[in-house]
C-alpha positions in Angstrom: -2.3 21.1 -5.1 -5.9 22.0 -4.4 -8.2 19.0 -4.6 -10.7 20.9 -6.7 -8.2 21.1 -9.5 -8.2 17.3 -10.0 -10.6 17.1 -13.0 -10.4 13.4 -13.2 -11.3 12.7 -9.6 -14.6 10.8 -9.8 -15.4 11.0 -6.2 -19.1 11.8 -5.9 -18.3 14.8 -3.7 -17.9 16.9 -6.8 -20.9 15.4 -8.6 -24.5 16.7 -8.2 -26.8 14.3 -6.3 -28.9 11.8 -8.2 -32.6 12.7 -8.4 -34.3 11.6 -5.2 -31.2 11.1 -3.2 -30.4 13.2 -0.1 -26.7 13.8 -0.2 -25.1 14.9 3.0 -23.2 18.2 3.2 -19.5 17.5 2.4 -18.1 19.1 5.7 -19.8 19.4 9.1 -23.2 18.1 7.9 -21.7 14.7 7.3 -21.4 13.8 11.0 -25.1 13.8 11.8 -26.5 11.6 14.6 -27.7 9.0 12.0 -24.4 8.9 10.2 -22.3 8.7 13.4 -24.5 5.8 14.6 -24.1 4.0 11.2 -20.3 4.5 11.5 -20.3 3.0 15.0 -22.4 0.1 13.8 -20.2 -0.6 10.9 -17.1 -0.5 13.1 -18.7 -3.0 15.5 -19.3 -5.3 12.5 -15.7 -5.2 11.4 -14.5 -5.7 15.0 -16.3 -9.1 15.1 -15.5 -10.2 11.5 -12.2 -9.1 10.0 -11.0 -8.4 13.5 -11.6 -12.0 14.6 -10.0 -13.2 11.3 -6.9 -11.1 12.1 -6.4 -13.4 15.1 -6.0 -16.5 12.8 -2.3 -16.5 13.5 -3.1 -17.7 17.0 -5.3 -20.5 15.6 -2.7 -21.4 13.0 -0.1 -22.0 15.8 -2.6 -23.8 18.2 -3.9 -26.1 15.4 -0.4 -27.1 14.2 1.0 -27.7 17.7 -2.0 -29.0 19.7 -5.2 -29.8 17.9 -3.9 -31.1 14.6 -0.1 -31.7 14.9 -0.1 -34.1 11.9 -1.3 -31.4 9.5 1.1 -29.2 7.6 1.3 -25.4 7.9 0.0 -25.1 4.4 -3.1 -27.4 5.1 -4.0 -25.4 8.2 -3.6 -22.2 6.3 -6.4 -23.2 4.0 -8.9 -22.7 6.8 -8.1 -19.0 7.0 -7.7 -18.7 3.2 -11.2 -20.1 2.5 -12.7 -17.7 5.1 -11.0 -14.7 3.3 -12.0 -16.0 -0.1 -15.7 -16.3 0.7 -15.7 -12.9 2.5 -14.2 -11.2 -0.5 -15.9 -13.0 -3.3 -19.3 -12.8 -1.6 -18.9 -9.0 -1.4 -19.5 -8.9 -5.2 -23.1 -9.8 -4.4 -23.7 -8.3 -1.0 -22.3 -4.9 -2.2 -24.9 -4.8 -5.0 -27.7 -5.9 -2.6 -26.8 -2.9 -0.4 -27.1 -0.5 -3.3 -30.6 -1.9 -4.0 -32.1 -2.7 -0.6 -29.9 -1.3 2.1 -28.0 -3.0 4.9 -30.5 -4.0 7.5 -31.5 -7.5 6.5 -27.9 -8.4 5.7 -26.6 -7.2 9.0 -29.1 -9.3 10.9 -28.5 -12.4 8.7 -24.8 -12.0 8.8 -24.8 -11.6 12.6 -26.9 -14.8 13.1 -24.6 -16.8 10.8 -21.5 -15.5 12.6 -22.8 -16.5 16.0 -24.0 -19.9 14.8 -20.6 -20.6 13.1 -18.8 -19.8 16.4 -20.8 -22.3 18.2 -20.1 -24.9 15.5 -16.3 -24.1 15.6 -16.4 -24.9 19.3 -17.5 -28.5 18.5 -14.8 -29.1 15.9 -12.1 -31.6 16.4 -11.1 -32.6 12.9 -9.6 -30.7 10.0 -12.6 -31.1 7.6 -14.9 -29.8 10.4 -12.9 -26.6 10.8 -12.8 -26.1 7.0 -16.6 -26.1 7.0 -17.2 -24.2 10.2 -14.4 -21.7 10.4 -13.6 -21.5 6.7 -16.9 -21.7 4.9 -19.7 -20.8 7.4 -17.8 -18.0 9.2 -16.8 -16.7 5.8 -20.4 -16.5 4.6 -21.4 -14.6 7.8 -18.5 -12.2 7.3 -19.5 -11.6 3.7 -22.9 -10.4 4.8 -21.4 -7.9 7.2 -18.1 -6.5 5.9 -18.9 -5.1 2.4 -22.3 -3.7 3.5 -20.6 -2.0 6.5 -17.9 -0.4 4.3 -20.4 0.6 1.5 -22.8 2.1 4.1 -20.2 4.4 5.5 -19.3 5.4 1.9 -22.9 6.4 1.3 -22.9 8.7 4.3 -19.4 10.3 4.1 -18.1 12.0 1.0 -15.5 14.8 1.8 -14.2 12.8 4.7 -14.8 9.4 3.2 -11.2 8.0 3.6 -11.0 8.8 7.3 -14.6 7.5 7.9 -13.8 4.2 6.1 -10.5 4.2 8.0 -12.3 4.4 11.3 -14.6 1.5 10.2 -11.6 -0.7 9.2 -9.9 0.3 12.4 -12.6 -1.8 14.2 -10.9 -4.8 12.6 -7.5 -3.7 13.9 -9.0 -3.2 17.4 -10.4 -6.7 17.0 -7.0 -7.9 15.9 -5.5 -6.6 19.2 -8.3 -7.9 21.4 -9.1 -11.3 19.9 -5.6 -12.8 20.0 -5.2 -11.9 23.6 -8.7 -13.2 24.5 -8.2 -16.5 22.6 -4.6 -17.0 23.8 -5.3 -16.3 27.5 -8.5 -18.4 27.6 -7.2 -21.3 25.6 -4.4 -21.8 28.1 -6.7 -22.3 31.1 -7.4 -26.1 31.6 -10.9 -25.4 32.9 -11.8 -23.5 29.7 -9.8 -25.0 26.8 -10.6 -24.6 23.1 -14.4 -25.3 23.1 -15.3 -22.7 25.7 -12.8 -20.2 24.4 -14.7 -20.1 21.1 -18.1 -20.0 22.8 -17.0 -17.1 25.1 -15.8 -15.3 22.0 -19.2 -15.9 20.4 -21.0 -14.5 23.5 -18.8 -11.4 23.3 -19.8 -10.9 19.7 -23.5 -11.4 20.3 -24.4 -8.0 21.9 -21.9 -6.1 19.7 -23.5 -7.4 16.5 -27.0 -7.0 17.8 -26.4 -3.3 18.5 -24.6 -2.8 15.2 -27.6 -4.3 13.3 -29.9 -1.9 15.1 -28.0 1.4 14.6 -26.5 0.7 11.1 -29.4 2.3 9.1 -29.2 3.5 5.5 -29.2 7.3 4.7 -32.6 9.0 4.4 -33.8 9.3 0.8 -36.1 12.2 -0.3 -38.9 11.2 -2.5 -39.2 13.2 -5.7 -42.4 15.3 -6.1 -44.0 17.3 -8.9 -41.7 18.1 -11.8 -38.9 16.0 -10.2 -41.0 12.9 -10.3 -41.9 13.5 -14.0 -38.3 14.2 -15.0 -36.9 11.3 -13.0 -34.7 9.0 -15.2 -35.8 5.4 -15.6 -34.4 3.0 -12.9 -31.2 1.1 -13.8 -31.2 -2.7 -14.1 -31.1 -4.5 -10.7 -27.7 -6.1 -11.5 -26.0 -3.3 -13.4 -22.3 -4.0 -13.7 -21.4 -1.2 -16.0 -19.2 0.5 -13.4 -16.7 -2.3 -13.6 -16.0 -1.7 -17.3 -14.2 1.6 -16.5 -10.4 1.4 -17.1 -9.5 2.9 -13.8 -11.8 0.4 -12.0 -10.2 -2.6 -13.8 -6.7 -1.4 -13.1 -7.6 -0.8 -9.4 -8.9 -4.4 -9.2 -5.7 -5.9 -10.7 -3.6 -3.8 -8.3 -5.3 -5.2 -5.3 -5.3 -8.7 -6.9 -1.5 -8.8 -6.9 -1.3 -7.1 -3.4 -3.4 -9.7 -1.7 -1.1 -12.6 -2.7 1.2 -11.7 0.1 -0.4 -9.0 2.3 -1.8 -11.4 4.9 1.3 -13.6 5.1 3.0 -11.7 8.0 -0.3 -11.5 9.8 -0.7 -15.3 9.7 2.9 -16.5 10.1 4.8 -14.0 12.2 3.8 -16.0 15.4 5.2 -19.3 14.0 8.3 -17.4 12.8 9.0 -16.0 16.3 8.5 -19.4 17.9 10.8 -21.2 15.4 13.5 -18.6 15.9 13.6 -19.0 19.6 11.5 -16.1 20.9 9.4 -16.8 24.0 5.9 -18.2 23.3 4.2 -15.2 25.0 6.1 -12.7 22.9 5.3 -14.7 19.8 1.6 -14.7 20.4 1.6 -11.0 21.2 3.2 -10.2 17.9 -0.3 -10.5 16.3 -1.6 -7.9 18.7 1.4 -5.7 18.0 0.8 -5.9 14.3 -2.9 -5.1 14.7 -2.3 -2.4 17.3 -0.1 -0.5 14.8 -2.6 -1.3 12.1 -5.2 0.5 14.2 -3.3 3.8 13.7 -2.4 2.8 10.1 -6.1 2.6 9.2 -7.0 6.0 10.6 -4.1 8.3 10.1 -3.5 7.6 6.4 -7.2 8.2 5.8 -6.9 11.6 7.3 -4.0 12.4 5.0 -5.6 10.8 2.0 -8.6 13.0 2.1 -6.3 15.9 1.5 -3.6 14.5 -0.7 -5.3 11.7 -2.6 -6.5 8.2 -1.8 -4.7 6.5 -4.7 -1.5 8.5 -4.0 -1.3 7.4 -0.5 -2.5 3.8 -1.1 0.3 3.3 -3.7 2.8 4.5 -1.1 1.5 2.3 1.7 1.5 -0.8 -0.5 5.1 -0.1 -1.6 6.3 0.4 1.9 4.6 -2.8 3.1 6.4 -4.7 0.3 9.8 -3.2 1.4 9.2 -4.1 5.0 8.1 -7.7 4.1 11.4 -8.1 2.2 13.2 -7.3 5.5 11.3 -9.9 7.5 14.1 -12.5 7.9 16.6 -9.9 9.1 14.7 -9.9 12.4 16.9 -11.7 14.9 16.2 -9.8 18.2 13.3 -8.9 20.3 13.6 -5.2 19.4 13.8 -6.2 15.7 10.6 -8.3 16.0 8.7 -5.5 17.7 9.8 -2.9 15.1 9.0 -5.2 12.2 5.5 -6.0 13.7 4.7 -2.3 14.3 6.1 -1.1 10.9 4.3 -3.7 8.9 1.1 -3.4 10.9 1.0 0.4 10.3 1.7 0.3 6.6 -0.6 -2.7 5.8 -3.4 -1.0 7.8 -3.3 1.9 5.4 -3.9 -0.6 2.5 -7.0 -2.1 4.1 -8.5 1.3 4.9 -7.7 3.0 1.6 -8.8 0.0 -0.6 -12.6 0.7 -0.2 -12.0 4.4 -0.3 -10.3 4.1 -3.7 -13.1 1.9 -5.0 -15.7 4.5 -3.8 -13.8 7.2 -5.6 -14.3 5.8 -9.0 -18.0 5.0 -8.3 -21.2 7.0 -8.4 -23.4 7.5 -5.4 -25.7 4.7 -6.4 -22.9 2.2 -7.2 -20.7 2.5 -4.2 -21.7 -1.0 -2.9 -21.1 -2.6 -6.3 -17.7 -0.9 -6.7 -16.5 -1.9 -3.2 -17.8 -5.4 -3.7 -16.1 -5.8 -7.0 -12.7 -4.5 -5.7 -13.0 -6.8 -2.7 -14.0 -9.8 -4.9 -11.1 -9.1 -7.3 -8.7 -10.0 -4.4 -10.6 -13.1 -3.4 -8.6 -15.6 -5.5 -5.2 -14.2 -4.6 -6.2 -14.0 -0.9 -7.3 -17.7 -1.2 -4.0 -18.7 -2.7 -1.8 -16.5 -0.5 -1.9 -18.3 2.8 -1.5 -21.9 1.7 1.2 -20.9 -0.8 3.0 -19.1 2.0 2.6 -22.2 4.2 4.0 -24.5 1.5 7.0 -22.2 0.9 7.7 -22.2 4.7 7.5 -26.0 4.8 9.8 -26.5 1.9 12.2 -23.5 1.7 11.9 -21.6 5.0 11.0 -18.1 5.8 13.3 -16.3 3.4 11.3 -17.6 0.5 8.0 -16.4 2.0 9.5 -13.0 2.8 10.5 -12.6 -0.9 7.1 -13.9 -2.0 5.2 -11.4 0.2 7.4 -8.4 -0.6 7.4 -8.9 -4.4 3.6 -9.4 -4.6 3.1 -6.2 -2.7 5.5 -4.2 -4.9 3.8 -5.6 -8.0 0.4 -4.5 -6.6 1.7 -1.0 -5.9 3.0 -0.7 -9.5 -0.4 -1.7 -11.1 -2.3 0.6 -8.7 0.0 3.4 -9.7 -1.2 2.8 -13.3 -4.8 3.1 -12.1 -3.9 6.4 -10.5 -2.3 7.6 -13.7 -5.4 6.6 -15.7 -7.3 9.2 -13.7 -4.8 12.0 -13.8 -1.3 11.9 -15.4 0.0 14.9 -13.5 2.6 13.8 -11.0 1.4 15.9 -8.1 -2.3 15.7 -8.7 -4.6 14.8 -5.8 -6.1 11.5 -6.9 
């Protein structure tokens, strides 16, 4: 079905530009030099933030076996959970700040906080120190970078928004491939150890975030003149949350709320699962890189398809497939099975992460993209906070079958609610939504 026939698609491609805004051409004109540089800068930001967070499975195993063997899996899981919670919940504010003032100040501030927190993590030896440095402080730095990066790309790209946001999110997948290998290899060397592993990681981030902060500039805005200036509508309130009252926005938020209860569980616990079931330690650590390597393609290819066949349509499908794969987790008993599971889950869950902000932007207007993406990310903050420690507690008490069911059912519930958000926009079964 032709995309133009979807009368309920609220993507700003089909809307006239707001007075005073310079809206890029929906096809070739989108990939201008300024837009491409912003895309590269945003990708660099996700590489150093969510990409590093995707390596938490390595830290989970190292902390439980070496640094803090007396702490339970659930307790250690709180470190990563708090980071994700602050990243997502903080996006509610940083997204709106981007709509009002642009990304520049937040990029620089977030970069400084990120590098500072890495240096603080390298000094940590106790559980509460890691909660503060890796959970809270790094989460704050990430919040100032991730949502502004995604919303900035959404401002530049309209017709190809899903694939552009997919490329941005792919930076986190690339980070999820690189960071586990870097951390695992360095931390094993006696002359480097944990402190210098973290410091070296911070030094790698430093030039990437500096360049990203320089090139991630907001779109040019044409100033209204003459009759346009006289007819210009009065400015909206600084903290206008009207966009979140839309039925499709609320259903989308609830869909991702259920999804995030179990989405990160395989990312964080597949390494410990592999070790506990007798796989070699090297293979176990590389499962994180395999998941994120497949996720790299899962964050780009579905975006290319979604721009043609519907962002909500494909996102519902990818969440449902992720849930089915998660339910098959404990059937993995061989090396081949572990590799196939990691690649399959990585690809499908990658589609969720790239299409989530694209779905949020679709139900927003050009001037509320940051607010919409921030709200959708924040809606998942509480479930993301609970997901990791709940998964750890289930593993400690009941084993991996329980956490496989928990992860799979939460994903399937999320896909069902998101399907309702899709139907709220267009009830036709084959509509492009």
